C-alpha positions in Angstrom: -48.9 -45.0 16.4 -48.9 -48.6 15.6 -52.2 -50.5 15.9 -52.5 -52.8 19.4 -52.6 -55.4 17.1 -49.5 -57.9 17.6 -47.4 -58.5 14.5 -49.0 -56.0 12.6 -46.6 -53.4 10.7 -46.8 -50.7 8.0 -45.8 -51.6 4.6 -42.4 -52.1 4.0 -41.5 -52.5 7.5 -40.5 -56.0 8.5 -42.8 -57.6 11.2 -40.7 -57.8 14.4 -42.1 -59.2 17.6 -40.1 -56.7 19.8 -38.7 -53.1 19.7 -35.4 -54.5 20.9 -35.2 -56.3 17.5 -36.3 -53.3 15.9 -33.5 -51.0 17.1 -30.9 -53.3 17.0 -31.2 -53.8 13.2 -31.3 -49.8 12.8 -27.9 -49.5 14.8 -26.5 -52.6 12.4 -27.2 -50.0 9.5 -25.5 -46.7 11.0 -22.3 -45.7 10.0 -19.5 -44.6 12.6 -19.1 -41.0 12.3 -16.6 -39.3 9.7 -13.4 -37.8 11.2 -11.4 -34.9 10.2 -8.0 -35.5 8.3 -5.3 -34.2 11.5 -4.6 -31.2 9.0 -8.0 -29.6 9.1 -8.0 -28.7 12.9 -4.2 -27.5 12.5 -5.0 -25.4 9.5 -7.9 -23.9 11.6 -5.7 -23.3 14.5 -3.2 -21.4 12.5 -5.6 -19.5 11.0 -7.1 -18.2 13.8 -3.7 -17.1 15.4 -2.9 -15.5 12.5 -6.3 -13.6 12.5 -5.8 -12.6 15.9 -1.8 -11.5 15.6 -3.3 -9.2 12.5 -5.9 -7.9 15.0 -3.2 -7.2 17.4 -0.8 -5.6 14.8 -3.8 -3.3 13.3 -4.7 -2.2 16.9 -1.1 -1.5 17.7 -0.2 0.2 14.6 -3.2 2.7 14.6 -2.8 3.4 18.3 -3.5 7.3 18.6 -0.6 7.8 20.6 1.6 6.1 18.2 -0.1 7.6 15.3 0.7 11.3 16.9 4.3 10.5 17.8 4.8 8.9 13.9 3.2 12.9 12.5 5.4 14.3 15.3 8.4 12.9 14.2 7.8 13.7 10.7 7.0 17.3 11.3 9.9 17.8 13.4 12.2 16.7 10.8 14.5 19.8 9.9 17.1 18.9 7.0 20.8 19.9 7.9 22.2 22.8 6.2 23.6 22.3 2.9 26.8 22.7 1.4 27.5 25.1 -1.1 29.1 22.7 -3.3 25.8 20.9 -3.1 23.5 23.6 -4.1 25.9 24.7 -6.9 26.2 20.9 -8.6 22.1 20.6 -8.3 22.2 24.8 -10.2 24.3 23.6 -13.0 22.4 20.3 -13.4 19.6 22.5 -14.4 21.4 24.7 -16.6 23.0 21.6 -18.8 18.9 20.5 -18.7 17.9 24.1 -20.0 21.1 24.3 -22.3 20.2 21.0 -24.1 16.8 22.1 -24.5 17.9 25.4 -26.2 20.1 23.4 -28.3 17.5 21.2 -29.6 18.6 18.1 -27.9 15.6 17.6 -26.2 11.8 19.2 -26.3 9.6 20.6 -23.6 8.2 17.4 -22.1 12.0 15.6 -22.0 13.1 18.9 -20.2 10.5 18.7 -17.5 10.9 15.1 -17.0 14.6 15.7 -16.8 14.0 18.8 -14.3 11.5 16.7 -12.1 14.1 13.6 -12.0 16.9 16.5 -11.0 14.5 17.8 -8.3 13.7 14.4 -6.9 17.6 13.5 -6.6 17.7 17.0 -4.8 15.1 16.2 -2.3 16.5 12.6 -1.6 20.0 14.0 -1.0 18.4 16.9 1.1 15.9 15.0 3.5 18.3 11.4 3.5 15.0 9.5 2.1 14.9 8.4 -1.8 11.9 9.9 -2.7 12.6 9.1 -6.6 9.4 6.7 -6.6 7.2 8.8 -4.4 4.3 10.5 -5.7 4.6 14.4 -5.6 1.8 14.3 -2.9 4.1 12.4 -0.7 6.8 14.5 -1.7 4.9 17.5 -0.6 3.6 16.2 2.9 7.0 15.2 3.6 8.6 18.6 2.6 7.4 21.3 5.2 8.0 24.1 2.8 5.7 22.6 0.5 8.3 24.2 -2.2 9.0 21.1 -4.0 5.6 19.7 -4.2 4.2 22.7 -5.8 7.0 22.5 -8.2 6.7 18.8 -9.0 2.7 19.5 -9.5 3.8 22.6 -12.0 6.0 20.2 -13.9 3.4 17.2 -14.3 1.6 18.9 -17.1 4.2 19.7 -19.7 5.6 16.4 -18.7 2.4 14.3 -19.7 0.5 16.4 -22.1 0.8 16.3 -26.1 0.7 20.1 -26.0 1.8 22.5 -23.0 1.9 26.3 -22.9 4.8 26.0 -19.9 7.4 28.7 -20.0 11.0 27.0 -20.0 12.3 29.7 -18.3 10.2 30.2 -15.7 10.1 26.3 -14.9 14.0 26.4 -15.0 14.0 29.3 -12.7 11.7 28.0 -10.4 13.6 25.0 -10.0 16.7 26.9 -9.3 14.9 28.9 -6.7 13.9 25.8 -4.6 17.4 24.7 -4.7 18.7 27.9 -3.1 15.7 28.4 -0.6 15.7 24.7 0.7 
């Protein structure tokens, strides 16, 4: 509070005869408020719309009834009966891989990679969906018999190990068994 003496002011503050003059001087020193560029509110609105759309999609996609319907559809899948010519073609391809191994053209690792590739192509034709890039877990979860997923799991060790004790005949006969049973 300023002393009652007229004309007195603290150091650094100009003497003024009335408050109105001081307020008018302060208003002259103030700058107008800055405004955003036109695109800032537009970007903010677009981001809010995108977040809202993402939330709607997540809730729609993860709806329990929708998830249950997808699972039921996947579980209901039964592959169409295979023709004997298709089974014979894959059985012959497995025999060719085994013959190439026995002739020394390919080693144990290459044999199991070839068998795995053949079985993935077989599964792709069998279920009507390309599974060549699926993980073995994906293949196993799609195959209701689980035979192919188990076989691919067995093929992983000799395919990627430096040394393996895998049985060549057992690997080939397992592949032929899956082709004949599935």
